[in-house]
Wavefront OBJ file of the C-alpha trace (Angstrom):
o trace
v 139.006 -93.950 -52.228
v 137.303 -90.630 -51.592
v 135.745 -88.278 -54.092
v 135.801 -84.562 -53.310
v 132.204 -84.725 -52.107
v 132.626 -87.893 -50.028
v 135.768 -86.470 -48.406
v 133.879 -83.306 -47.449
v 130.999 -85.371 -46.043
v 133.383 -87.582 -44.044
v 134.937 -84.510 -42.436
v 131.515 -83.022 -41.654
v 130.377 -86.331 -40.129
v 133.531 -86.586 -37.993
v 133.000 -83.035 -36.739
v 129.399 -83.795 -35.849
v 130.300 -87.036 -34.062
v 133.049 -85.389 -32.000
v 131.089 -82.243 -31.230
v 133.604 -79.849 -32.764
v 132.606 -76.959 -35.032
v 132.017 -77.960 -38.633
v 134.920 -77.500 -40.998
v 135.798 -78.340 -44.578
v 138.856 -79.742 -46.402
v 140.148 -76.275 -47.276
v 139.844 -75.141 -43.674
v 141.756 -78.183 -42.444
v 144.503 -77.638 -45.024
v 144.729 -73.970 -44.082
v 144.946 -74.707 -40.352
v 147.618 -77.359 -40.860
v 149.582 -75.054 -43.168
v 149.408 -72.156 -40.707
v 150.612 -74.329 -37.830
v 153.364 -75.899 -39.935
v 154.525 -72.472 -41.106
v 154.722 -71.183 -37.516
v 156.651 -74.220 -36.312
v 158.887 -75.127 -39.254
v 159.019 -72.040 -41.452
v 157.965 -71.097 -44.952
v 160.322 -73.347 -46.895
v 159.215 -76.562 -45.241
v 155.566 -75.580 -45.500
v 155.961 -74.762 -49.197
v 157.390 -78.228 -49.845
v 154.681 -80.000 -47.842
v 151.890 -78.134 -49.623
v 153.495 -78.517 -53.036
v 153.504 -74.799 -53.793
v 155.843 -73.817 -56.607
v 156.097 -70.239 -55.311
v 156.813 -69.106 -51.768
v 154.362 -66.222 -52.257
v 151.512 -68.719 -52.219
v 152.710 -70.182 -48.929
v 153.077 -66.729 -47.408
v 149.326 -66.184 -47.741
v 148.803 -68.450 -44.756
v 150.956 -66.268 -42.507
v 149.373 -63.068 -43.733
v 145.944 -64.334 -42.779
v 147.240 -65.097 -39.282
v 148.460 -61.512 -38.971
v 145.008 -60.241 -39.942
v 143.433 -62.417 -37.243
v 145.969 -61.164 -34.708
v 145.170 -57.548 -35.564
v 141.448 -58.248 -35.210
v 142.017 -59.864 -31.845
v 144.025 -56.896 -30.626
v 141.314 -54.551 -31.836
v 138.745 -56.503 -29.839
v 140.914 -56.537 -26.730
v 141.637 -52.833 -26.932
l 1 2 3 4 5 6 7 8 9 10 11 12 13 14 15 16 17 18 19 20 21 22 23 24 25 26 27 28 29 30 31 32 33 34 35 36 37 38 39 40 41 42 43 44 45 46 47 48 49 50 51 52 53 54 55 56 57 58 59 60 61 62 63 64 65 66 67 68 69 70 71 72 73 74 75 76
């Protein structure tokens, strides 16, 4: 059984051992939610995450749009 701190340390250790950039539990949840939302839609993602309101789930998509706008700004 993991505590919040031991879970965070396990993720950090796994990142270090595999040579990928460090991440945290929130970042992993966000990435999974964003990918699930793109592939399966808001309703399915809301159920998986346990959100009672779809507005909460929509935050994940809005952040992706911000990143897309930043990327386009960098590209020109």
